[in-house]
C-alpha positions, 0 to 999 in steps of 0.5 A: 499500499505504501508504494501505491499511495506514494505512485499516487502522490508522485500523480498529484504532484504531476502536470495533470493531477487526478481528480476529486473522484480518484482522491476519494477512490484512493482514500477509501481504498486506504480506510479498508487497508488500514483497519485491517492492520491497525488494531485500534483504528479497526476498534475505533471505526467499529465495523463502519463501511464509508461510502464517501470520504466524509463518511471515513471515521475521523479519530480525534488528534487528542487520542494519539496521546494514549493510543498507538495508531499503527499499521505495524508494530509500534515498537518498530516506528523509526519515526516518533514525532511529538507535539508539545503537550503544553495543554495536557502535559502529555505529547501527542505522538505521530509513529512512522515506520518510513517517512518516504510519503511524508518526504515525497509530499512535504517536499513536492508541494513545498515547491510547487506552492512556494516556487523560487524560494531562497536556497539559504535558510536561517533556522529558528527552529532546532535541527532535526539532530537536536530535536528528532521528534520535532515534525517542524525540524524534520521538515525544515531539515528535509527543505533546507539540508544545508540550514543554519540552525540557531536555536538549540534542541529546546527551541532557545536562541540568542536573538542578538546572534540571530539579528546578526545573521540576519543583517550580515546575510549576503543575498535572498534568505529563507527565515525559518520560525513559528509565530511565537518564536518570530514575536521573541525575535522582534521583542529584542532590538535589531534590523535587517535590510533583507533583499527582495527574494527573501522569505519569512516561514511563519507557522504555529498558534501564539499559545494562548494569545489571541490569534488575530489581533497579535498575528496581524501586529507581529506581521507589521512589525516584521515588514517593519525590521525585516526590509523587503522580505516576504511573508509565507504561512504554513499550516500543520501539525505533528499528527498529519504527514501533510502542509498547507501553504499560503502565497508569498506576500509582502508583510502588509498584504497578509491576512493571519487566517489564509488561505492555506492551500492544500495538496490534493490529497489533503482533503478538509472536512468543516463539521458542526462542532456539536453533531459532527455533521459535515457543513455545505461549502463555505461553513465554518466549523471544526476542521477534520482532515483526510491524508493520503500520506498518514499512510502508515498511521491514521488517515483520518483526524478531527483536529481542535481548530476552526476552519473554513473550507473554501472551493477547490479545497483551500482553508481559512483557519480562525483559531482553537476551538477550546473545549471540542468534543472528541465524537464518533468514539466507539471506545475510550482511550484505555480500551484502545490502548488495551487492545493495541497492546494485545499479541497479533494473535488475539487480534486475528492478524 
């Protein structure tokens, strides 16, 4: 199945990508394959037979804190990406046996959506060596194998050193940050007359700060102090293998809500946060995703994010849905974890 999905991702990145019906057919095939190999997902799905993409049972991301949703023995995971765990104190974990689909899709879609990105990267995100459980670090290392990483494994960096590196850069630069890290950089004195063609990656939330108001102020300050650099936004999460990107724009023209353009194999669905029913096009609700690049884990996830799905599959991101219920769950986390611990012969595998 991994080889089949890799071939499909390559087709999606080709000159004539598959259409929505093809994506739906591949998603349904992957779902049926996963429930025969993932005991936790099989128990969660409870025998459901979806007939369309939006009927595929979506696992709340919170369950990945407690349950290894994998199509292989969890102990054989070569990659273990973890969330920060700032909300509950326990990280969500996305286990992968290989990173083949993650790497192919991430690199291919980035270069499609951000053509001509500078080859030189200064990263305020830790390196994949110092932070091997960070999916963001993995992505930056994948996209920029010769990046200069200025942050240590805990994410700490020296703002004075960072401003000096930016001010003395020769030629366009790709600055990799999160929203919170960029705010920390801009809290320190300094400026850089970055040349045209430079890009500043801003991803992630603000960890409790107001999403829109703080982002607007942050982007205005970045525009004043980073020369002619442009902004590019990324939407992703540890539990997904694929990302969405905004168009590169001058900081003065940035809308912090997007739109974020998703690859054809990452399909968003907005649902009513109370009932879980899919909303009509343009409806604002809780975001679910079907990600074919999650071939080894679980393809359908329900997030805690609120968004609007636009025609063509791009999304506007409105922020978090605090306290949104984890619906559709046919088992508790404890039951799923117990099931996953049983010997394979008890699961019929």
